[in-house]
N, CA, C, O and the ligand as a Tripos MOL2 file, in Angstrom:
@<TRIPOS>MOLECULE
protein
  233   231    59     0     0
PROTEIN
NO_CHARGES

@<TRIPOS>ATOM
      1 N          -8.6280    9.3590    6.4290 N.3       1 MET1
      2 CA         -7.9930    8.0530    6.6180 C.3       1 MET1
      3 C          -6.5700    8.0690    6.1050 C.2       1 MET1
      4 O          -6.2420    8.7860    5.1600 O.2       1 MET1
      5 N          -5.7420    7.2810    6.7310 N.am      2 PRO2
      6 CA         -4.3470    7.2650    6.2600 C.3       2 PRO2
      7 C          -4.1570    6.4950    4.9660 C.2       2 PRO2
      8 O          -4.9420    5.6200    4.5990 O.2       2 PRO2
      9 N          -3.1210    6.8490    4.3200 N.am      3 VAL3
     10 CA         -2.7290    6.1450    3.0990 C.3       3 VAL3
     11 C          -1.5380    5.2520    3.4560 C.2       3 VAL3
     12 O          -0.5450    5.7040    4.0260 O.2       3 VAL3
     13 N          -1.6670    4.0070    3.1120 N.am      4 TYR4
     14 CA         -0.5880    3.0720    3.3930 C.3       4 TYR4
     15 C           0.1220    2.6720    2.1270 C.2       4 TYR4
     16 O          -0.4510    2.6340    1.0390 O.2       4 TYR4
     17 N           1.3610    2.3810    2.3040 N.am      5 GLU5
     18 CA          2.1710    1.9640    1.1620 C.3       5 GLU5
     19 C           2.3870    0.4690    1.1830 C.2       5 GLU5
     20 O           2.6360   -0.1330    2.2270 O.2       5 GLU5
     21 N           2.2850   -0.1080    0.0120 N.am      6 PHE6
     22 CA          2.4970   -1.5390   -0.1530 C.3       6 PHE6
     23 C           3.4030   -1.7520   -1.3450 C.2       6 PHE6
     24 O           3.6430   -0.8670   -2.1660 O.2       6 PHE6
     25 N           3.8820   -2.9550   -1.3890 N.am      7 TYR7
     26 CA          4.7820   -3.2750   -2.4790 C.3       7 TYR7
     27 C           4.4510   -4.6730   -2.9800 C.2       7 TYR7
     28 O           4.3400   -5.6100   -2.1900 O.2       7 TYR7
     29 N           4.2970   -4.8090   -4.2570 N.am      8 CYS8
     30 CA          4.0230   -6.1170   -4.8360 C.3       8 CYS8
     31 C           5.3300   -6.7110   -5.3390 C.2       8 CYS8
     32 O           5.9890   -6.1660   -6.2250 O.2       8 CYS8
     33 N           5.6770   -7.8290   -4.7540 N.am      9 ARG9
     34 CA          6.9160   -8.5070   -5.1500 C.3       9 ARG9
     35 C           6.8290   -9.0860   -6.5540 C.2       9 ARG9
     36 O           7.8330   -9.2240   -7.2530 O.2       9 ARG9
     37 N           5.6210   -9.4170   -6.9450 N.am     10 LYS10
     38 CA          5.4250   -9.9990   -8.2580 C.3      10 LYS10
     39 C           5.6170   -8.9570   -9.3640 C.2      10 LYS10
     40 O           6.3570   -9.1790  -10.3230 O.2      10 LYS10
     41 N           4.9550   -7.8450   -9.2140 N.am     11 CYS11
     42 CA          5.0600   -6.7800  -10.2180 C.3      11 CYS11
     43 C           6.2570   -5.8650   -9.9730 C.2      11 CYS11
     44 O           6.6460   -5.0700  -10.8280 O.2      11 CYS11
     45 N           6.8170   -6.0020   -8.7990 N.am     12 LYS12
     46 CA          7.8780   -5.0990   -8.3850 C.3      12 LYS12
     47 C           7.4250   -3.6420   -8.4660 C.2      12 LYS12
     48 O           8.1440   -2.7470   -8.9110 O.2      12 LYS12
     49 N           6.2190   -3.4700   -8.0180 N.am     13 GLU13
     50 CA          5.6220   -2.1350   -8.0710 C.3      13 GLU13
     51 C           5.0610   -1.7510   -6.7010 C.2      13 GLU13
     52 O           4.3720   -2.5380   -6.0520 O.2      13 GLU13
     53 N           5.3590   -0.5750   -6.2960 N.am     14 PRO14
     54 CA          4.7010   -0.1020   -5.0730 C.3      14 PRO14
     55 C           3.3280    0.4690   -5.4080 C.2      14 PRO14
     56 O           3.0810    0.9170   -6.5270 O.2      14 PRO14
     57 N           2.4690    0.4430   -4.4470 N.am     15 PHE15
     58 CA          1.1750    1.0870   -4.6250 C.3      15 PHE15
     59 C           0.6640    1.5340   -3.2640 C.2      15 PHE15
     60 O           1.1670    1.1190   -2.2200 O.2      15 PHE15
     61 N          -0.3130    2.3620   -3.3030 N.am     16 THR16
     62 CA         -0.8600    2.8630   -2.0600 C.3      16 THR16
     63 C          -2.3270    2.4980   -1.9590 C.2      16 THR16
     64 O          -3.0160    2.2850   -2.9580 O.2      16 THR16
     65 N          -2.7640    2.4350   -0.7610 N.am     17 GLU17
     66 CA         -4.1460    2.0770   -0.5080 C.3      17 GLU17
     67 C          -4.6280    2.9080    0.6960 C.2      17 GLU17
     68 O          -3.9380    3.0570    1.7050 O.2      17 GLU17
     69 N          -5.8090    3.4220    0.5350 N.am     18 ILE18
     70 CA         -6.3910    4.1670    1.6430 C.3      18 ILE18
     71 C          -7.2230    3.2020    2.4670 C.2      18 ILE18
     72 O          -8.1730    2.6010    1.9650 O.2      18 ILE18
     73 N          -6.8730    3.0620    3.6910 N.am     19 MET19
     74 CA         -7.6440    2.1850    4.5600 C.3      19 MET19
     75 C          -7.4980    2.6270    6.0080 C.2      19 MET19
     76 O          -6.5780    3.3570    6.3740 O.2      19 MET19
     77 N          -8.4290    2.1640    6.8050 N.am     20 SER20
     78 CA         -8.3660    2.5130    8.2140 C.3      20 SER20
     79 C          -7.2610    1.7010    8.8820 C.2      20 SER20
     80 O          -6.7810    0.7060    8.3370 O.2      20 SER20
     81 N          -6.8810    2.1320   10.0370 N.am     21 VAL21
     82 CA         -5.8370    1.4470   10.7900 C.3      21 VAL21
     83 C          -6.2500    0.0020   11.0770 C.2      21 VAL21
     84 O          -5.4380   -0.9220   11.0190 O.2      21 VAL21
     85 N          -7.5110   -0.1580   11.3800 N.am     22 LYS22
     86 CA         -8.0480   -1.4840   11.6620 C.3      22 LYS22
     87 C          -7.9630   -2.3930   10.4300 C.2      22 LYS22
     88 O          -7.5190   -3.5380   10.5070 O.2      22 LYS22
     89 N          -8.3880   -1.8620    9.3320 N.am     23 GLU23
     90 CA         -8.3060   -2.6170    8.0780 C.3      23 GLU23
     91 C          -6.8680   -3.0130    7.7680 C.2      23 GLU23
     92 O          -6.5820   -4.1360    7.3530 O.2      23 GLU23
     93 N          -5.9990   -2.0760    7.9780 N.am     24 HIS24
     94 CA         -4.5910   -2.3040    7.6970 C.3      24 HIS24
     95 C          -4.0480   -3.4620    8.5270 C.2      24 HIS24
     96 O          -3.2200   -4.2430    8.0570 O.2      24 HIS24
     97 N          -4.5220   -3.5620    9.7560 N.am     25 ASP25
     98 CA         -4.1080   -4.6560   10.6210 C.3      25 ASP25
     99 C          -4.7010   -5.9860   10.1970 C.2      25 ASP25
    100 O          -4.0860   -7.0400   10.3550 O.2      25 ASP25
    101 N          -5.8780   -5.9190    9.6690 N.am     26 GLU26
    102 CA         -6.6200   -7.1440    9.4140 C.3      26 GLU26
    103 C          -6.4670   -7.7320    8.0210 C.2      26 GLU26
    104 O          -6.6270   -8.9380    7.8330 O.2      26 GLU26
    105 N          -6.1700   -6.9190    7.0790 N.am     27 ARG27
    106 CA         -6.1160   -7.4800    5.7360 C.3      27 ARG27
    107 C          -4.9740   -6.9000    4.9100 C.2      27 ARG27
    108 O          -4.4060   -5.8530    5.2200 O.2      27 ARG27
    109 N          -4.6800   -7.6090    3.8820 N.am     28 THR28
    110 CA         -3.6780   -7.1500    2.9310 C.3      28 THR28
    111 C          -4.4150   -6.7870    1.6590 C.2      28 THR28
    112 O          -5.2360   -7.5730    1.1870 O.2      28 THR28
    113 N          -4.1560   -5.6610    1.1070 N.am     29 PRO29
    114 CA         -4.8690   -5.2890   -0.1170 C.3      29 PRO29
    115 C          -4.3730   -6.0640   -1.3280 C.2      29 PRO29
    116 O          -3.3040   -6.6750   -1.3250 O.2      29 PRO29
    117 N          -5.1790   -6.0100   -2.3330 N.am     30 LYS30
    118 CA         -4.8010   -6.6370   -3.6000 C.3      30 LYS30
    119 C          -3.9130   -5.6950   -4.3790 C.2      30 LYS30
    120 O          -4.0690   -4.4750   -4.3440 O.2      30 LYS30
    121 N          -2.9900   -6.2940   -5.0740 N.am     31 CYS31
    122 CA         -2.1910   -5.4840   -5.9910 C.3      31 CYS31
    123 C          -3.0870   -5.0020   -7.1140 C.2      31 CYS31
    124 O          -3.8160   -5.8000   -7.7020 O.2      31 CYS31
    125 N          -3.0510   -3.7250   -7.4220 N.am     32 PRO32
    126 CA         -3.9210   -3.2120   -8.4940 C.3      32 PRO32
    127 C          -3.5820   -3.7710   -9.8740 C.2      32 PRO32
    128 O          -4.4090   -3.7270  -10.7850 O.2      32 PRO32
    129 N          -2.3960   -4.2840  -10.0240 N.am     33 ARG33
    130 CA         -1.9780   -4.8260  -11.3270 C.3      33 ARG33
    131 C          -2.3100   -6.2910  -11.4970 C.2      33 ARG33
    132 O          -2.9740   -6.6770  -12.4590 O.2      33 ARG33
    133 N          -1.8540   -7.1020  -10.5720 N.am     34 CYS34
    134 CA         -2.0280   -8.5460  -10.7370 C.3      34 CYS34
    135 C          -3.1360   -9.1270   -9.8780 C.2      34 CYS34
    136 O          -3.4440  -10.3150   -9.9610 O.2      34 CYS34
    137 N          -3.7300   -8.2770   -9.0520 N.am     35 GLN35
    138 CA         -4.8300   -8.7080   -8.1690 C.3      35 GLN35
    139 C          -4.4000   -9.7690   -7.1730 C.2      35 GLN35
    140 O          -5.2230  -10.5180   -6.6450 O.2      35 GLN35
    141 N          -3.1510   -9.8210   -6.9330 N.am     36 GLU36
    142 CA         -2.5870  -10.8240   -6.0330 C.3      36 GLU36
    143 C          -2.4730  -10.2220   -4.6270 C.2      36 GLU36
    144 O          -2.1600   -9.0420   -4.4720 O.2      36 GLU36
    145 N          -2.7280  -11.0410   -3.6170 N.am     37 THR37
    146 CA         -2.5280  -10.5480   -2.2570 C.3      37 THR37
    147 C          -1.3070  -11.1840   -1.6000 C.2      37 THR37
    148 O          -0.7170  -10.6170   -0.6800 O.2      37 THR37
    149 N          -0.9470  -12.3400   -2.0740 N.am     38 LYS38
    150 CA          0.1350  -13.0860   -1.4110 C.3      38 LYS38
    151 C           1.4960  -12.4580   -1.5770 C.2      38 LYS38
    152 O           2.3730  -12.5830   -0.7210 O.2      38 LYS38
    153 N           1.6510  -11.7970   -2.6660 N.am     39 GLU39
    154 CA          2.9520  -11.2010   -2.9390 C.3      39 GLU39
    155 C           3.0610   -9.7510   -2.4740 C.2      39 GLU39
    156 O           4.0590   -9.0690   -2.7050 O.2      39 GLU39
    157 N           2.0270   -9.3250   -1.8300 N.am     40 VAL40
    158 CA          2.0210   -7.9340   -1.3850 C.3      40 VAL40
    159 C           2.6130   -7.8270    0.0070 C.2      40 VAL40
    160 O           2.2310   -8.5530    0.9250 O.2      40 VAL40
    161 N           3.5290   -6.9280    0.1400 N.am     41 GLU41
    162 CA          4.0650   -6.7040    1.4720 C.3      41 GLU41
    163 C           3.8240   -5.2660    1.9140 C.2      41 GLU41
    164 O           3.7550   -4.3350    1.1120 O.2      41 GLU41
    165 N           3.7030   -5.1380    3.1940 N.am     42 LYS42
    166 CA          3.4970   -3.8150    3.7570 C.3      42 LYS42
    167 C           4.8300   -3.1030    3.8190 C.2      42 LYS42
    168 O           5.8550   -3.6850    4.1740 O.2      42 LYS42
    169 N           4.7930   -1.8950    3.4850 N.am     43 ARG43
    170 CA          6.0220   -1.1170    3.6200 C.3      43 ARG43
    171 C           5.9830   -0.4410    4.9780 C.2      43 ARG43
    172 O           4.9230   -0.1690    5.5420 O.2      43 ARG43
    173 N           7.1610   -0.1870    5.4690 N.am     44 ILE44
    174 CA          7.2130    0.5580    6.7130 C.3      44 ILE44
    175 C           6.6730    1.9380    6.3870 C.2      44 ILE44
    176 O           7.3020    2.7410    5.6990 O.2      44 ILE44
    177 N           5.5140    2.1690    6.8970 N.am     45 SER45
    178 CA          4.7530    3.2630    6.3330 C.3      45 SER45
    179 C           5.2190    4.6390    6.7410 C.2      45 SER45
    180 O           5.4770    4.9580    7.9020 O.2      45 SER45
    181 N           5.3030    5.4000    5.7190 N.am     46 THR46
    182 CA          5.3680    6.8240    5.8590 C.3      46 THR46
    183 C           3.9220    7.2260    5.6420 C.2      46 THR46
    184 O           3.5030    7.5300    4.5250 O.2      46 THR46
    185 N           3.1970    7.2220    6.6880 N.am     47 VAL47
    186 CA          1.7820    7.5040    6.5660 C.3      47 VAL47
    187 C           1.6070    8.9910    6.2780 C.2      47 VAL47
    188 O           2.1070    9.8620    6.9900 O.2      47 VAL47
    189 N           0.8970    9.2230    5.2370 N.am     48 HIS48
    190 CA          0.6620   10.6010    4.8510 C.3      48 HIS48
    191 C          -0.7840   10.7720    4.4410 C.2      48 HIS48
    192 O          -1.4790    9.8000    4.1470 O.2      48 HIS48
    193 N          -1.2060   11.9480    4.4230 N.am     49 THR49
    194 CA         -2.5960   12.2140    4.0640 C.3      49 THR49
    195 C          -2.7530   12.2150    2.5450 C.2      49 THR49
    196 O          -1.7740   12.2760    1.8010 O.2      49 THR49
    197 N          -3.9550   12.1480    2.1250 N.am     50 VAL50
    198 CA         -4.2320   12.0430    0.6980 C.3      50 VAL50
    199 C          -3.8480   13.3290   -0.0250 C.2      50 VAL50
    200 O          -4.3890   14.4090    0.2130 O.2      50 VAL50
    201 N          -2.9090   13.1530   -0.8970 N.am     51 THR51
    202 CA         -2.5410   14.2540   -1.7680 C.3      51 THR51
    203 C          -2.2440   13.6390   -3.1310 C.2      51 THR51
    204 O          -2.2450   12.4180   -3.2860 O.2      51 THR51
    205 N          -2.0050   14.4450   -4.0570 N.am     52 THR52
    206 CA         -1.6420   13.9300   -5.3810 C.3      52 THR52
    207 C          -0.1300   13.7710   -5.5000 C.2      52 THR52
    208 O           0.4130   13.3200   -6.5080 O.2      52 THR52
    209 N           0.4970   14.1600   -4.4320 N.am     53 LYS53
    210 CA          1.9500   14.0550   -4.3720 C.3      53 LYS53
    211 C           2.4120   12.6230   -4.5710 C.2      53 LYS53
    212 O           1.7480   11.6830   -4.1350 O.2      53 LYS53
    213 N           3.4970   12.4660   -5.1990 N.am     54 LYS54
    214 CA          4.0740   11.1210   -5.3590 C.3      54 LYS54
    215 C           4.5060   10.6010   -4.0190 C.2      54 LYS54
    216 O           4.9710   11.3460   -3.1560 O.2      54 LYS54
    217 N           4.3440    9.3030   -3.8610 N.am     55 TRP55
    218 CA          4.6760    8.7090   -2.5680 C.3      55 TRP55
    219 C           6.1680    8.6450   -2.3300 C.2      55 TRP55
    220 O           6.6120    8.4760   -1.1950 O.2      55 TRP55
    221 N           6.9360    8.7770   -3.3780 N.am     56 LEU56
    222 CA          8.3660    8.5970   -3.2680 C.3      56 LEU56
    223 C           9.0660    9.6770   -2.4620 C.2      56 LEU56
    224 O           9.2020   10.8220   -2.8940 O.2      56 LEU56
    225 N           9.4980    9.2790   -1.2940 N.am     57 THR57
    226 CA         10.2940   10.1780   -0.4800 C.3      57 THR57
    227 C          11.5270    9.4400   -0.0070 C.2      57 THR57
    228 O          12.1200    9.7680    1.0200 O.2      57 THR57
    229 N          11.8930    8.4490   -0.7700 N.am     58 LEU58
    230 CA         13.0310    7.6270   -0.3410 C.3      58 LEU58
    231 C          14.3530    8.2890   -0.6660 C.2      58 LEU58
    232 O          15.4110    7.7320   -0.3730 O.2      58 LEU58
    233 ZN          1.2360   -7.2750   -8.4800 Zn       59 ZN59
@<TRIPOS>BOND
     1     1     2 1
     2     2     3 1
     3     3     4 2
     4     3     5 am
     5     5     6 1
     6     6     7 1
     7     7     8 2
     8     7     9 am
     9     9    10 1
    10    10    11 1
    11    11    12 2
    12    11    13 am
    13    13    14 1
    14    14    15 1
    15    15    16 2
    16    15    17 am
    17    17    18 1
    18    18    19 1
    19    19    20 2
    20    19    21 am
    21    21    22 1
    22    22    23 1
    23    23    24 2
    24    23    25 am
    25    25    26 1
    26    26    27 1
    27    27    28 2
    28    27    29 am
    29    29    30 1
    30    30    31 1
    31    31    32 2
    32    31    33 am
    33    33    34 1
    34    34    35 1
    35    35    36 2
    36    35    37 am
    37    37    38 1
    38    38    39 1
    39    39    40 2
    40    39    41 am
    41    41    42 1
    42    42    43 1
    43    43    44 2
    44    43    45 am
    45    45    46 1
    46    46    47 1
    47    47    48 2
    48    47    49 am
    49    49    50 1
    50    50    51 1
    51    51    52 2
    52    51    53 am
    53    53    54 1
    54    54    55 1
    55    55    56 2
    56    55    57 am
    57    57    58 1
    58    58    59 1
    59    59    60 2
    60    59    61 am
    61    61    62 1
    62    62    63 1
    63    63    64 2
    64    63    65 am
    65    65    66 1
    66    66    67 1
    67    67    68 2
    68    67    69 am
    69    69    70 1
    70    70    71 1
    71    71    72 2
    72    71    73 am
    73    73    74 1
    74    74    75 1
    75    75    76 2
    76    75    77 am
    77    77    78 1
    78    78    79 1
    79    79    80 2
    80    79    81 am
    81    81    82 1
    82    82    83 1
    83    83    84 2
    84    83    85 am
    85    85    86 1
    86    86    87 1
    87    87    88 2
    88    87    89 am
    89    89    90 1
    90    90    91 1
    91    91    92 2
    92    91    93 am
    93    93    94 1
    94    94    95 1
    95    95    96 2
    96    95    97 am
    97    97    98 1
    98    98    99 1
    99    99   100 2
   100    99   101 am
   101   101   102 1
   102   102   103 1
   103   103   104 2
   104   103   105 am
   105   105   106 1
   106   106   107 1
   107   107   108 2
   108   107   109 am
   109   109   110 1
   110   110   111 1
   111   111   112 2
   112   111   113 am
   113   113   114 1
   114   114   115 1
   115   115   116 2
   116   115   117 am
   117   117   118 1
   118   118   119 1
   119   119   120 2
   120   119   121 am
   121   121   122 1
   122   122   123 1
   123   123   124 2
   124   123   125 am
   125   125   126 1
   126   126   127 1
   127   127   128 2
   128   127   129 am
   129   129   130 1
   130   130   131 1
   131   131   132 2
   132   131   133 am
   133   133   134 1
   134   134   135 1
   135   135   136 2
   136   135   137 am
   137   137   138 1
   138   138   139 1
   139   139   140 2
   140   139   141 am
   141   141   142 1
   142   142   143 1
   143   143   144 2
   144   143   145 am
   145   145   146 1
   146   146   147 1
   147   147   148 2
   148   147   149 am
   149   149   150 1
   150   150   151 1
   151   151   152 2
   152   151   153 am
   153   153   154 1
   154   154   155 1
   155   155   156 2
   156   155   157 am
   157   157   158 1
   158   158   159 1
   159   159   160 2
   160   159   161 am
   161   161   162 1
   162   162   163 1
   163   163   164 2
   164   163   165 am
   165   165   166 1
   166   166   167 1
   167   167   168 2
   168   167   169 am
   169   169   170 1
   170   170   171 1
   171   171   172 2
   172   171   173 am
   173   173   174 1
   174   174   175 1
   175   175   176 2
   176   175   177 am
   177   177   178 1
   178   178   179 1
   179   179   180 2
   180   179   181 am
   181   181   182 1
   182   182   183 1
   183   183   184 2
   184   183   185 am
   185   185   186 1
   186   186   187 1
   187   187   188 2
   188   187   189 am
   189   189   190 1
   190   190   191 1
   191   191   192 2
   192   191   193 am
   193   193   194 1
   194   194   195 1
   195   195   196 2
   196   195   197 am
   197   197   198 1
   198   198   199 1
   199   199   200 2
   200   199   201 am
   201   201   202 1
   202   202   203 1
   203   203   204 2
   204   203   205 am
   205   205   206 1
   206   206   207 1
   207   207   208 2
   208   207   209 am
   209   209   210 1
   210   210   211 1
   211   211   212 2
   212   211   213 am
   213   213   214 1
   214   214   215 1
   215   215   216 2
   216   215   217 am
   217   217   218 1
   218   218   219 1
   219   219   220 2
   220   219   221 am
   221   221   222 1
   222   222   223 1
   223   223   224 2
   224   223   225 am
   225   225   226 1
   226   226   227 1
   227   227   228 2
   228   227   229 am
   229   229   230 1
   230   230   231 1
   231   231   232 2
@<TRIPOS>SUBSTRUCTURE
     1 MET1         2 RESIDUE 1 A MET
     2 PRO2         6 RESIDUE 1 A PRO
     3 VAL3        10 RESIDUE 1 A VAL
     4 TYR4        14 RESIDUE 1 A TYR
     5 GLU5        18 RESIDUE 1 A GLU
     6 PHE6        22 RESIDUE 1 A PHE
     7 TYR7        26 RESIDUE 1 A TYR
     8 CYS8        30 RESIDUE 1 A CYS
     9 ARG9        34 RESIDUE 1 A ARG
    10 LYS10       38 RESIDUE 1 A LYS
    11 CYS11       42 RESIDUE 1 A CYS
    12 LYS12       46 RESIDUE 1 A LYS
    13 GLU13       50 RESIDUE 1 A GLU
    14 PRO14       54 RESIDUE 1 A PRO
    15 PHE15       58 RESIDUE 1 A PHE
    16 THR16       62 RESIDUE 1 A THR
    17 GLU17       66 RESIDUE 1 A GLU
    18 ILE18       70 RESIDUE 1 A ILE
    19 MET19       74 RESIDUE 1 A MET
    20 SER20       78 RESIDUE 1 A SER
    21 VAL21       82 RESIDUE 1 A VAL
    22 LYS22       86 RESIDUE 1 A LYS
    23 GLU23       90 RESIDUE 1 A GLU
    24 HIS24       94 RESIDUE 1 A HIS
    25 ASP25       98 RESIDUE 1 A ASP
    26 GLU26      102 RESIDUE 1 A GLU
    27 ARG27      106 RESIDUE 1 A ARG
    28 THR28      110 RESIDUE 1 A THR
    29 PRO29      114 RESIDUE 1 A PRO
    30 LYS30      118 RESIDUE 1 A LYS
    31 CYS31      122 RESIDUE 1 A CYS
    32 PRO32      126 RESIDUE 1 A PRO
    33 ARG33      130 RESIDUE 1 A ARG
    34 CYS34      134 RESIDUE 1 A CYS
    35 GLN35      138 RESIDUE 1 A GLN
    36 GLU36      142 RESIDUE 1 A GLU
    37 THR37      146 RESIDUE 1 A THR
    38 LYS38      150 RESIDUE 1 A LYS
    39 GLU39      154 RESIDUE 1 A GLU
    40 VAL40      158 RESIDUE 1 A VAL
    41 GLU41      162 RESIDUE 1 A GLU
    42 LYS42      166 RESIDUE 1 A LYS
    43 ARG43      170 RESIDUE 1 A ARG
    44 ILE44      174 RESIDUE 1 A ILE
    45 SER45      178 RESIDUE 1 A SER
    46 THR46      182 RESIDUE 1 A THR
    47 VAL47      186 RESIDUE 1 A VAL
    48 HIS48      190 RESIDUE 1 A HIS
    49 THR49      194 RESIDUE 1 A THR
    50 VAL50      198 RESIDUE 1 A VAL
    51 THR51      202 RESIDUE 1 A THR
    52 THR52      206 RESIDUE 1 A THR
    53 LYS53      210 RESIDUE 1 A LYS
    54 LYS54      214 RESIDUE 1 A LYS
    55 TRP55      218 RESIDUE 1 A TRP
    56 LEU56      222 RESIDUE 1 A LEU
    57 THR57      226 RESIDUE 1 A THR
    58 LEU58      230 RESIDUE 1 A LEU
    59 ZN59       233 GROUP 0 **** ****
C-alpha cells in the first residue's frame, strides 16, 4: 500500500499514513500528535513505498 503524506496545521508537523487509495479519497487521517482531523491537510503526495527513509525530499 502507498504511504501518503499529510500535514497538521495545528502541530505544524508532517506525518505519514499508510492507506489504500480508496481510503485516501474517503477519509482524512488523524494527526498522531493532537488526534485532530480538521487541521490535517493532504500533501501533494510523493507516494513512496514503505521504507525507513525519511519522507523529506523537499
Ligand atoms: Zn496535530
